Full PDB file with SEQRES, HELIX, SHEET, SSBOND, CRYST1, ORIGX, SCALE, CONECT and MASTER records, all heavy atoms in Angstrom:
SEQRES   1 A   42  MET SER LYS HIS ALA MET THR THR GLY PRO VAL CYS THR          
SEQRES   2 A   42  TRP ILE ALA VAL THR ASP ALA SER GLY ARG THR HIS MET          
SEQRES   3 A   42  GLU ALA ARG TRP ALA PRO ALA PRO THR ALA LEU ALA VAL          
SEQRES   4 A   42  ALA ALA ALA                                                  
HELIX    1 AA1 ALA A   33  ALA A   41  1                                   9    
SHEET    1 AA1 2 PRO A  10  THR A  18  0                                        
SHEET    2 AA1 2 THR A  24  PRO A  32 -1                                        
CRYST1    1.000    1.000    1.000  90.00  90.00  90.00 P 1           1          
ORIGX1      1.000000  0.000000  0.000000        0.00000                         
ORIGX2      0.000000  1.000000  0.000000        0.00000                         
ORIGX3      0.000000  0.000000  1.000000        0.00000                         
SCALE1      1.000000  0.000000  0.000000        0.00000                         
SCALE2      0.000000  1.000000  0.000000        0.00000                         
SCALE3      0.000000  0.000000  1.000000        0.00000                         
ATOM      1  N   MET A   1      -6.437  18.822   4.621  1.00  0.00           N  
ATOM      2  CA  MET A   1      -6.102  18.084   5.837  1.00  0.00           C  
ATOM      3  C   MET A   1      -4.997  18.822   6.586  1.00  0.00           C  
ATOM      4  O   MET A   1      -4.119  19.410   5.993  1.00  0.00           O  
ATOM      5  CB  MET A   1      -5.637  16.682   5.493  1.00  0.00           C  
ATOM      6  CG  MET A   1      -6.710  15.793   4.901  1.00  0.00           C  
ATOM      7  SD  MET A   1      -6.111  14.120   4.578  1.00  0.00           S  
ATOM      8  CE  MET A   1      -6.093  13.478   6.227  1.00  0.00           C  
ATOM      9  N   SER A   2      -5.065  18.725   7.875  1.00  0.00           N  
ATOM     10  CA  SER A   2      -4.057  19.350   8.716  1.00  0.00           C  
ATOM     11  C   SER A   2      -2.819  18.460   8.777  1.00  0.00           C  
ATOM     12  O   SER A   2      -2.922  17.253   8.870  1.00  0.00           O  
ATOM     13  CB  SER A   2      -4.631  19.544  10.117  1.00  0.00           C  
ATOM     14  OG  SER A   2      -3.652  20.058  10.978  1.00  0.00           O  
ATOM     15  N   LYS A   3      -1.653  19.085   8.737  1.00  0.00           N  
ATOM     16  CA  LYS A   3      -0.410  18.328   8.852  1.00  0.00           C  
ATOM     17  C   LYS A   3       0.141  18.506  10.257  1.00  0.00           C  
ATOM     18  O   LYS A   3       0.412  19.617  10.689  1.00  0.00           O  
ATOM     19  CB  LYS A   3       0.621  18.813   7.838  1.00  0.00           C  
ATOM     20  CG  LYS A   3       0.257  18.502   6.422  1.00  0.00           C  
ATOM     21  CD  LYS A   3       1.362  18.922   5.484  1.00  0.00           C  
ATOM     22  CE  LYS A   3       1.010  18.579   4.066  1.00  0.00           C  
ATOM     23  NZ  LYS A   3       2.045  18.971   3.130  1.00  0.00           N  
ATOM     24  N   HIS A   4       0.275  17.411  10.988  1.00  0.00           N  
ATOM     25  CA  HIS A   4       0.871  17.442  12.309  1.00  0.00           C  
ATOM     26  C   HIS A   4       1.493  16.093  12.592  1.00  0.00           C  
ATOM     27  O   HIS A   4       1.107  15.077  12.028  1.00  0.00           O  
ATOM     28  CB  HIS A   4      -0.127  17.816  13.392  1.00  0.00           C  
ATOM     29  CG  HIS A   4      -1.336  16.917  13.447  1.00  0.00           C  
ATOM     30  ND1 HIS A   4      -1.266  15.562  13.592  1.00  0.00           N  
ATOM     31  CD2 HIS A   4      -2.645  17.200  13.359  1.00  0.00           C  
ATOM     32  CE1 HIS A   4      -2.473  15.043  13.604  1.00  0.00           C  
ATOM     33  NE2 HIS A   4      -3.338  16.016  13.446  1.00  0.00           N  
ATOM     34  N   ALA A   5       2.490  16.093  13.461  1.00  0.00           N  
ATOM     35  CA  ALA A   5       3.182  14.846  13.806  1.00  0.00           C  
ATOM     36  C   ALA A   5       2.383  14.086  14.849  1.00  0.00           C  
ATOM     37  O   ALA A   5       1.941  14.658  15.834  1.00  0.00           O  
ATOM     38  CB  ALA A   5       4.577  15.163  14.337  1.00  0.00           C  
ATOM     39  N   MET A   6       2.182  12.801  14.605  1.00  0.00           N  
ATOM     40  CA  MET A   6       1.526  11.937  15.578  1.00  0.00           C  
ATOM     41  C   MET A   6       2.614  11.179  16.325  1.00  0.00           C  
ATOM     42  O   MET A   6       3.590  10.744  15.735  1.00  0.00           O  
ATOM     43  CB  MET A   6       0.589  10.954  14.881  1.00  0.00           C  
ATOM     44  CG  MET A   6      -0.611  11.623  14.252  1.00  0.00           C  
ATOM     45  SD  MET A   6      -1.707  10.454  13.445  1.00  0.00           S  
ATOM     46  CE  MET A   6      -2.160   9.394  14.799  1.00  0.00           C  
ATOM     47  N   THR A   7       2.413  11.023  17.616  1.00  0.00           N  
ATOM     48  CA  THR A   7       3.443  10.351  18.404  1.00  0.00           C  
ATOM     49  C   THR A   7       3.008   8.976  18.891  1.00  0.00           C  
ATOM     50  O   THR A   7       3.819   8.228  19.405  1.00  0.00           O  
ATOM     51  CB  THR A   7       3.850  11.212  19.612  1.00  0.00           C  
ATOM     52  OG1 THR A   7       2.678  11.489  20.385  1.00  0.00           O  
ATOM     53  CG2 THR A   7       4.497  12.512  19.156  1.00  0.00           C  
ATOM     54  N   THR A   8       1.717   8.647  18.759  1.00  0.00           N  
ATOM     55  CA  THR A   8       1.254   7.341  19.213  1.00  0.00           C  
ATOM     56  C   THR A   8       0.365   6.719  18.156  1.00  0.00           C  
ATOM     57  O   THR A   8      -0.214   7.413  17.327  1.00  0.00           O  
ATOM     58  CB  THR A   8       0.449   7.445  20.522  1.00  0.00           C  
ATOM     59  OG1 THR A   8      -0.681   8.282  20.295  1.00  0.00           O  
ATOM     60  CG2 THR A   8       1.285   8.012  21.649  1.00  0.00           C  
ATOM     61  N   GLY A   9       0.271   5.412  18.180  1.00  0.00           N  
ATOM     62  CA  GLY A   9      -0.604   4.709  17.248  1.00  0.00           C  
ATOM     63  C   GLY A   9       0.006   4.584  15.871  1.00  0.00           C  
ATOM     64  O   GLY A   9       1.027   5.178  15.554  1.00  0.00           O  
ATOM     65  N   PRO A  10      -0.626   3.775  15.025  1.00  0.00           N  
ATOM     66  CA  PRO A  10      -0.117   3.588  13.665  1.00  0.00           C  
ATOM     67  C   PRO A  10      -0.332   4.831  12.810  1.00  0.00           C  
ATOM     68  O   PRO A  10      -1.255   5.608  13.033  1.00  0.00           O  
ATOM     69  CB  PRO A  10      -0.935   2.409  13.142  1.00  0.00           C  
ATOM     70  CG  PRO A  10      -2.177   2.407  13.967  1.00  0.00           C  
ATOM     71  CD  PRO A  10      -1.798   2.971  15.305  1.00  0.00           C  
ATOM     72  N   VAL A  11       0.553   4.996  11.818  1.00  0.00           N  
ATOM     73  CA  VAL A  11       0.500   6.130  10.907  1.00  0.00           C  
ATOM     74  C   VAL A  11       0.469   5.585   9.485  1.00  0.00           C  
ATOM     75  O   VAL A  11       1.235   4.690   9.138  1.00  0.00           O  
ATOM     76  CB  VAL A  11       1.731   7.041  11.105  1.00  0.00           C  
ATOM     77  CG1 VAL A  11       1.734   8.178  10.104  1.00  0.00           C  
ATOM     78  CG2 VAL A  11       1.769   7.577  12.521  1.00  0.00           C  
ATOM     79  N   CYS A  12      -0.393   6.137   8.649  1.00  0.00           N  
ATOM     80  CA  CYS A  12      -0.471   5.725   7.246  1.00  0.00           C  
ATOM     81  C   CYS A  12       0.429   6.624   6.414  1.00  0.00           C  
ATOM     82  O   CYS A  12       0.348   7.846   6.496  1.00  0.00           O  
ATOM     83  CB  CYS A  12      -1.923   5.832   6.760  1.00  0.00           C  
ATOM     84  SG  CYS A  12      -2.115   5.285   5.046  1.00  0.00           S  
ATOM     85  N   THR A  13       1.304   6.005   5.628  1.00  0.00           N  
ATOM     86  CA  THR A  13       2.161   6.749   4.712  1.00  0.00           C  
ATOM     87  C   THR A  13       1.968   6.195   3.312  1.00  0.00           C  
ATOM     88  O   THR A  13       1.608   5.037   3.130  1.00  0.00           O  
ATOM     89  CB  THR A  13       3.649   6.639   5.101  1.00  0.00           C  
ATOM     90  OG1 THR A  13       4.024   5.265   5.113  1.00  0.00           O  
ATOM     91  CG2 THR A  13       3.912   7.239   6.463  1.00  0.00           C  
ATOM     92  N   TRP A  14       2.177   7.019   2.310  1.00  0.00           N  
ATOM     93  CA  TRP A  14       2.056   6.601   0.919  1.00  0.00           C  
ATOM     94  C   TRP A  14       3.440   6.501   0.311  1.00  0.00           C  
ATOM     95  O   TRP A  14       4.264   7.396   0.483  1.00  0.00           O  
ATOM     96  CB  TRP A  14       1.221   7.614   0.134  1.00  0.00           C  
ATOM     97  CG  TRP A  14      -0.208   7.589   0.545  1.00  0.00           C  
ATOM     98  CD1 TRP A  14      -0.785   8.325   1.522  1.00  0.00           C  
ATOM     99  CD2 TRP A  14      -1.237   6.758  -0.005  1.00  0.00           C  
ATOM    100  NE1 TRP A  14      -2.117   8.016   1.624  1.00  0.00           N  
ATOM    101  CE2 TRP A  14      -2.424   7.052   0.694  1.00  0.00           C  
ATOM    102  CE3 TRP A  14      -1.281   5.797  -1.009  1.00  0.00           C  
ATOM    103  CZ2 TRP A  14      -3.631   6.427   0.416  1.00  0.00           C  
ATOM    104  CZ3 TRP A  14      -2.483   5.183  -1.276  1.00  0.00           C  
ATOM    105  CH2 TRP A  14      -3.641   5.496  -0.580  1.00  0.00           C  
ATOM    106  N   ILE A  15       3.701   5.385  -0.393  1.00  0.00           N  
ATOM    107  CA  ILE A  15       4.992   5.199  -1.043  1.00  0.00           C  
ATOM    108  C   ILE A  15       4.776   4.802  -2.501  1.00  0.00           C  
ATOM    109  O   ILE A  15       3.780   4.175  -2.843  1.00  0.00           O  
ATOM    110  CB  ILE A  15       5.861   4.143  -0.324  1.00  0.00           C  
ATOM    111  CG1 ILE A  15       5.180   2.783  -0.330  1.00  0.00           C  
ATOM    112  CG2 ILE A  15       6.173   4.567   1.093  1.00  0.00           C  
ATOM    113  CD1 ILE A  15       6.101   1.654   0.080  1.00  0.00           C  
ATOM    114  N   ALA A  16       5.716   5.193  -3.357  1.00  0.00           N  
ATOM    115  CA  ALA A  16       5.671   4.801  -4.766  1.00  0.00           C  
ATOM    116  C   ALA A  16       6.236   3.389  -4.895  1.00  0.00           C  
ATOM    117  O   ALA A  16       7.296   3.084  -4.353  1.00  0.00           O  
ATOM    118  CB  ALA A  16       6.484   5.775  -5.610  1.00  0.00           C  
ATOM    119  N   VAL A  17       5.513   2.520  -5.611  1.00  0.00           N  
ATOM    120  CA  VAL A  17       5.921   1.129  -5.800  1.00  0.00           C  
ATOM    121  C   VAL A  17       5.932   0.834  -7.293  1.00  0.00           C  
ATOM    122  O   VAL A  17       4.995   1.181  -8.011  1.00  0.00           O  
ATOM    123  CB  VAL A  17       4.940   0.169  -5.086  1.00  0.00           C  
ATOM    124  CG1 VAL A  17       5.305  -1.277  -5.349  1.00  0.00           C  
ATOM    125  CG2 VAL A  17       4.899   0.452  -3.600  1.00  0.00           C  
ATOM    126  N   THR A  18       6.992   0.208  -7.772  1.00  0.00           N  
ATOM    127  CA  THR A  18       7.091  -0.189  -9.179  1.00  0.00           C  
ATOM    128  C   THR A  18       6.882  -1.694  -9.259  1.00  0.00           C  
ATOM    129  O   THR A  18       7.577  -2.461  -8.595  1.00  0.00           O  
ATOM    130  CB  THR A  18       8.460   0.188  -9.767  1.00  0.00           C  
ATOM    131  OG1 THR A  18       8.649   1.598  -9.587  1.00  0.00           O  
ATOM    132  CG2 THR A  18       8.541  -0.147 -11.240  1.00  0.00           C  
ATOM    133  N   ASP A  19       5.912  -2.126 -10.081  1.00  0.00           N  
ATOM    134  CA  ASP A  19       5.629  -3.556 -10.192  1.00  0.00           C  
ATOM    135  C   ASP A  19       6.541  -4.212 -11.220  1.00  0.00           C  
ATOM    136  O   ASP A  19       7.390  -3.564 -11.824  1.00  0.00           O  
ATOM    137  CB  ASP A  19       4.141  -3.802 -10.504  1.00  0.00           C  
ATOM    138  CG  ASP A  19       3.702  -3.245 -11.842  1.00  0.00           C  
ATOM    139  OD1 ASP A  19       4.557  -2.960 -12.711  1.00  0.00           O  
ATOM    140  OD2 ASP A  19       2.484  -3.105 -12.037  1.00  0.00           O  
ATOM    141  N   ALA A  20       6.394  -5.517 -11.412  1.00  0.00           N  
ATOM    142  CA  ALA A  20       7.246  -6.283 -12.323  1.00  0.00           C  
ATOM    143  C   ALA A  20       7.134  -5.796 -13.770  1.00  0.00           C  
ATOM    144  O   ALA A  20       8.060  -5.977 -14.557  1.00  0.00           O  
ATOM    145  CB  ALA A  20       6.895  -7.764 -12.235  1.00  0.00           C  
ATOM    146  N   SER A  21       6.010  -5.168 -14.136  1.00  0.00           N  
ATOM    147  CA  SER A  21       5.814  -4.657 -15.499  1.00  0.00           C  
ATOM    148  C   SER A  21       6.459  -3.297 -15.710  1.00  0.00           C  
ATOM    149  O   SER A  21       6.439  -2.773 -16.812  1.00  0.00           O  
ATOM    150  CB  SER A  21       4.322  -4.526 -15.809  1.00  0.00           C  
ATOM    151  OG  SER A  21       3.643  -5.713 -15.522  1.00  0.00           O  
ATOM    152  N   GLY A  22       6.977  -2.698 -14.633  1.00  0.00           N  
ATOM    153  CA  GLY A  22       7.590  -1.385 -14.733  1.00  0.00           C  
ATOM    154  C   GLY A  22       6.625  -0.241 -14.465  1.00  0.00           C  
ATOM    155  O   GLY A  22       6.991   0.915 -14.587  1.00  0.00           O  
ATOM    156  N   ARG A  23       5.370  -0.574 -14.106  1.00  0.00           N  
ATOM    157  CA  ARG A  23       4.384   0.464 -13.799  1.00  0.00           C  
ATOM    158  C   ARG A  23       4.546   0.903 -12.342  1.00  0.00           C  
ATOM    159  O   ARG A  23       4.780   0.080 -11.468  1.00  0.00           O  
ATOM    160  CB  ARG A  23       2.969  -0.045 -14.028  1.00  0.00           C  
ATOM    161  CG  ARG A  23       2.676  -0.313 -15.494  1.00  0.00           C  
ATOM    162  CD  ARG A  23       1.287  -0.837 -15.668  1.00  0.00           C  
ATOM    163  NE  ARG A  23       1.237  -2.164 -15.032  1.00  0.00           N  
ATOM    164  CZ  ARG A  23       0.205  -2.976 -15.066  1.00  0.00           C  
ATOM    165  NH1 ARG A  23      -0.903  -2.608 -15.670  1.00  0.00           N  
ATOM    166  NH2 ARG A  23       0.248  -4.156 -14.492  1.00  0.00           N  
ATOM    167  N   THR A  24       4.422   2.199 -12.108  1.00  0.00           N  
ATOM    168  CA  THR A  24       4.531   2.751 -10.769  1.00  0.00           C  
ATOM    169  C   THR A  24       3.160   3.169 -10.272  1.00  0.00           C  
ATOM    170  O   THR A  24       2.382   3.756 -11.025  1.00  0.00           O  
ATOM    171  CB  THR A  24       5.487   3.959 -10.764  1.00  0.00           C  
ATOM    172  OG1 THR A  24       6.757   3.537 -11.242  1.00  0.00           O  
ATOM    173  CG2 THR A  24       5.646   4.538  -9.369  1.00  0.00           C  
ATOM    174  N   HIS A  25       2.869   2.839  -9.028  1.00  0.00           N  
ATOM    175  CA  HIS A  25       1.616   3.258  -8.399  1.00  0.00           C  
ATOM    176  C   HIS A  25       1.898   3.549  -6.926  1.00  0.00           C  
ATOM    177  O   HIS A  25       2.958   3.239  -6.407  1.00  0.00           O  
ATOM    178  CB  HIS A  25       0.538   2.182  -8.557  1.00  0.00           C  
ATOM    179  CG  HIS A  25       0.876   0.889  -7.896  1.00  0.00           C  
ATOM    180  ND1 HIS A  25       1.651  -0.076  -8.508  1.00  0.00           N  
ATOM    181  CD2 HIS A  25       0.570   0.414  -6.665  1.00  0.00           C  
ATOM    182  CE1 HIS A  25       1.789  -1.103  -7.675  1.00  0.00           C  
ATOM    183  NE2 HIS A  25       1.144  -0.830  -6.550  1.00  0.00           N  
ATOM    184  N   MET A  26       0.939   4.191  -6.273  1.00  0.00           N  
ATOM    185  CA  MET A  26       1.086   4.528  -4.860  1.00  0.00           C  
ATOM    186  C   MET A  26       0.409   3.452  -4.009  1.00  0.00           C  
ATOM    187  O   MET A  26      -0.644   2.954  -4.367  1.00  0.00           O  
ATOM    188  CB  MET A  26       0.471   5.890  -4.557  1.00  0.00           C  
ATOM    189  CG  MET A  26       1.102   7.035  -5.320  1.00  0.00           C  
ATOM    190  SD  MET A  26       2.861   7.250  -4.990  1.00  0.00           S  
ATOM    191  CE  MET A  26       2.806   7.912  -3.332  1.00  0.00           C  
ATOM    192  N   GLU A  27       1.058   3.112  -2.899  1.00  0.00           N  
ATOM    193  CA  GLU A  27       0.488   2.158  -1.950  1.00  0.00           C  
ATOM    194  C   GLU A  27       0.517   2.770  -0.560  1.00  0.00           C  
ATOM    195  O   GLU A  27       1.480   3.437  -0.191  1.00  0.00           O  
ATOM    196  CB  GLU A  27       1.305   0.856  -1.909  1.00  0.00           C  
ATOM    197  CG  GLU A  27       1.047  -0.063  -3.055  1.00  0.00           C  
ATOM    198  CD  GLU A  27       1.716  -1.423  -2.862  1.00  0.00           C  
ATOM    199  OE1 GLU A  27       2.319  -1.680  -1.796  1.00  0.00           O  
ATOM    200  OE2 GLU A  27       1.635  -2.226  -3.799  1.00  0.00           O  
ATOM    201  N   ALA A  28      -0.547   2.522   0.205  1.00  0.00           N  
ATOM    202  CA  ALA A  28      -0.604   2.963   1.591  1.00  0.00           C  
ATOM    203  C   ALA A  28       0.059   1.906   2.460  1.00  0.00           C  
ATOM    204  O   ALA A  28      -0.148   0.716   2.263  1.00  0.00           O  
ATOM    205  CB  ALA A  28      -2.043   3.170   2.017  1.00  0.00           C  
ATOM    206  N   ARG A  29       0.861   2.348   3.391  1.00  0.00           N  
ATOM    207  CA  ARG A  29       1.517   1.443   4.338  1.00  0.00           C  
ATOM    208  C   ARG A  29       1.268   1.963   5.743  1.00  0.00           C  
ATOM    209  O   ARG A  29       1.409   3.153   6.009  1.00  0.00           O  
ATOM    210  CB  ARG A  29       3.034   1.402   4.099  1.00  0.00           C  
ATOM    211  CG  ARG A  29       3.436   0.894   2.733  1.00  0.00           C  
ATOM    212  CD  ARG A  29       3.500  -0.625   2.725  1.00  0.00           C  
ATOM    213  NE  ARG A  29       3.705  -1.137   1.403  1.00  0.00           N  
ATOM    214  CZ  ARG A  29       4.873  -1.543   0.921  1.00  0.00           C  
ATOM    215  NH1 ARG A  29       5.942  -1.486   1.659  1.00  0.00           N  
ATOM    216  NH2 ARG A  29       4.958  -2.010  -0.309  1.00  0.00           N  
ATOM    217  N   TRP A  30       0.888   1.071   6.644  1.00  0.00           N  
ATOM    218  CA  TRP A  30       0.696   1.421   8.048  1.00  0.00           C  
ATOM    219  C   TRP A  30       1.951   1.030   8.808  1.00  0.00           C  
ATOM    220  O   TRP A  30       2.493  -0.045   8.611  1.00  0.00           O  
ATOM    221  CB  TRP A  30      -0.501   0.690   8.633  1.00  0.00           C  
ATOM    222  CG  TRP A  30      -1.794   1.250   8.141  1.00  0.00           C  
ATOM    223  CD1 TRP A  30      -2.530   0.778   7.101  1.00  0.00           C  
ATOM    224  CD2 TRP A  30      -2.483   2.392   8.642  1.00  0.00           C  
ATOM    225  NE1 TRP A  30      -3.648   1.559   6.932  1.00  0.00           N  
ATOM    226  CE2 TRP A  30      -3.650   2.564   7.867  1.00  0.00           C  
ATOM    227  CE3 TRP A  30      -2.240   3.287   9.669  1.00  0.00           C  
ATOM    228  CZ2 TRP A  30      -4.553   3.586   8.108  1.00  0.00           C  
ATOM    229  CZ3 TRP A  30      -3.152   4.308   9.906  1.00  0.00           C  
ATOM    230  CH2 TRP A  30      -4.284   4.450   9.127  1.00  0.00           C  
ATOM    231  N   ALA A  31       2.409   1.930   9.675  1.00  0.00           N  
ATOM    232  CA  ALA A  31       3.599   1.654  10.472  1.00  0.00           C  
ATOM    233  C   ALA A  31       3.463   2.330  11.824  1.00  0.00           C  
ATOM    234  O   ALA A  31       2.734   3.322  11.956  1.00  0.00           O  
ATOM    235  CB  ALA A  31       4.833   2.192   9.748  1.00  0.00           C  
ATOM    236  N   PRO A  32       4.158   1.832  12.841  1.00  0.00           N  
ATOM    237  CA  PRO A  32       4.173   2.540  14.124  1.00  0.00           C  
ATOM    238  C   PRO A  32       4.732   3.946  13.908  1.00  0.00           C  
ATOM    239  O   PRO A  32       5.564   4.161  13.024  1.00  0.00           O  
ATOM    240  CB  PRO A  32       5.111   1.710  14.985  1.00  0.00           C  
ATOM    241  CG  PRO A  32       5.138   0.364  14.333  1.00  0.00           C  
ATOM    242  CD  PRO A  32       4.929   0.613  12.867  1.00  0.00           C  
ATOM    243  N   ALA A  33       4.316   4.906  14.679  1.00  0.00           N  
ATOM    244  CA  ALA A  33       4.702   6.307  14.496  1.00  0.00           C  
ATOM    245  C   ALA A  33       6.214   6.528  14.350  1.00  0.00           C  
ATOM    246  O   ALA A  33       6.631   7.207  13.419  1.00  0.00           O  
ATOM    247  CB  ALA A  33       4.131   7.165  15.609  1.00  0.00           C  
ATOM    248  N   PRO A  34       7.091   5.993  15.205  1.00  0.00           N  
ATOM    249  CA  PRO A  34       8.532   6.255  15.037  1.00  0.00           C  
ATOM    250  C   PRO A  34       9.076   5.756  13.700  1.00  0.00           C  
ATOM    251  O   PRO A  34       9.876   6.423  13.059  1.00  0.00           O  
ATOM    252  CB  PRO A  34       9.188   5.513  16.195  1.00  0.00           C  
ATOM    253  CG  PRO A  34       8.096   5.393  17.215  1.00  0.00           C  
ATOM    254  CD  PRO A  34       6.820   5.250  16.414  1.00  0.00           C  
ATOM    255  N   THR A  35       8.617   4.598  13.217  1.00  0.00           N  
ATOM    256  CA  THR A  35       9.067   4.068  11.931  1.00  0.00           C  
ATOM    257  C   THR A  35       8.570   4.949  10.792  1.00  0.00           C  
ATOM    258  O   THR A  35       9.316   5.247   9.871  1.00  0.00           O  
ATOM    259  CB  THR A  35       8.548   2.623  11.739  1.00  0.00           C  
ATOM    260  OG1 THR A  35       9.009   1.842  12.821  1.00  0.00           O  
ATOM    261  CG2 THR A  35       9.026   2.033  10.431  1.00  0.00           C  
ATOM    262  N   ALA A  36       7.332   5.377  10.861  1.00  0.00           N  
ATOM    263  CA  ALA A  36       6.761   6.208   9.803  1.00  0.00           C  
ATOM    264  C   ALA A  36       7.512   7.524   9.691  1.00  0.00           C  
ATOM    265  O   ALA A  36       7.758   8.012   8.587  1.00  0.00           O  
ATOM    266  CB  ALA A  36       5.279   6.463  10.069  1.00  0.00           C  
ATOM    267  N   LEU A  37       7.903   8.110  10.805  1.00  0.00           N  
ATOM    268  CA  LEU A  37       8.646   9.361  10.756  1.00  0.00           C  
ATOM    269  C   LEU A  37      10.013   9.157  10.117  1.00  0.00           C  
ATOM    270  O   LEU A  37      10.471   9.988   9.365  1.00  0.00           O  
ATOM    271  CB  LEU A  37       8.788   9.945  12.165  1.00  0.00           C  
ATOM    272  CG  LEU A  37       7.480  10.414  12.807  1.00  0.00           C  
ATOM    273  CD1 LEU A  37       7.742  10.845  14.252  1.00  0.00           C  
ATOM    274  CD2 LEU A  37       6.845  11.526  12.019  1.00  0.00           C  
ATOM    275  N   ALA A  38      10.664   8.018  10.386  1.00  0.00           N  
ATOM    276  CA  ALA A  38      11.958   7.733   9.794  1.00  0.00           C  
ATOM    277  C   ALA A  38      11.826   7.534   8.285  1.00  0.00           C  
ATOM    278  O   ALA A  38      12.660   8.006   7.515  1.00  0.00           O  
ATOM    279  CB  ALA A  38      12.578   6.494  10.442  1.00  0.00           C  
ATOM    280  N   VAL A  39      10.759   6.865   7.829  1.00  0.00           N  
ATOM    281  CA  VAL A  39      10.527   6.641   6.399  1.00  0.00           C  
ATOM    282  C   VAL A  39      10.239   7.960   5.718  1.00  0.00           C  
ATOM    283  O   VAL A  39      10.743   8.234   4.641  1.00  0.00           O  
ATOM    284  CB  VAL A  39       9.370   5.637   6.181  1.00  0.00           C  
ATOM    285  CG1 VAL A  39       8.952   5.591   4.725  1.00  0.00           C  
ATOM    286  CG2 VAL A  39       9.771   4.263   6.685  1.00  0.00           C  
ATOM    287  N   ALA A  40       9.427   8.817   6.327  1.00  0.00           N  
ATOM    288  CA  ALA A  40       9.084  10.102   5.728  1.00  0.00           C  
ATOM    289  C   ALA A  40      10.300  10.999   5.604  1.00  0.00           C  
ATOM    290  O   ALA A  40      10.406  11.788   4.661  1.00  0.00           O  
ATOM    291  CB  ALA A  40       8.008  10.782   6.562  1.00  0.00           C  
ATOM    292  N   ALA A  41      11.255  10.871   6.500  1.00  0.00           N  
ATOM    293  CA  ALA A  41      12.459  11.697   6.483  1.00  0.00           C  
ATOM    294  C   ALA A  41      13.453  11.212   5.417  1.00  0.00           C  
ATOM    295  O   ALA A  41      14.307  11.969   4.989  1.00  0.00           O  
ATOM    296  CB  ALA A  41      13.120  11.699   7.848  1.00  0.00           C  
ATOM    297  N   ALA A  42      13.336   9.972   4.985  1.00  0.00           N  
ATOM    298  CA  ALA A  42      14.310   9.396   4.042  1.00  0.00           C  
ATOM    299  C   ALA A  42      14.151   9.936   2.647  1.00  0.00           C  
ATOM    300  O   ALA A  42      13.199  10.469   2.246  1.00  0.00           O  
ATOM    301  CB  ALA A  42      14.173   7.880   4.018  1.00  0.00           C  
TER     302      ALA A  42                                                      
MASTER        0    0    0    1    2    0    0    6  301    1    0    4          
END                                                                             
């Protein structure tokens, strides 16, 4: 897949989530482009 910054529309990002049992898995989250860029930079 090509990597490029999107400036409009929702963006899908993947984040690691730990459940109550202590297991970690990946979840997709949709966010507006400016928010997604801030999360990816963190």
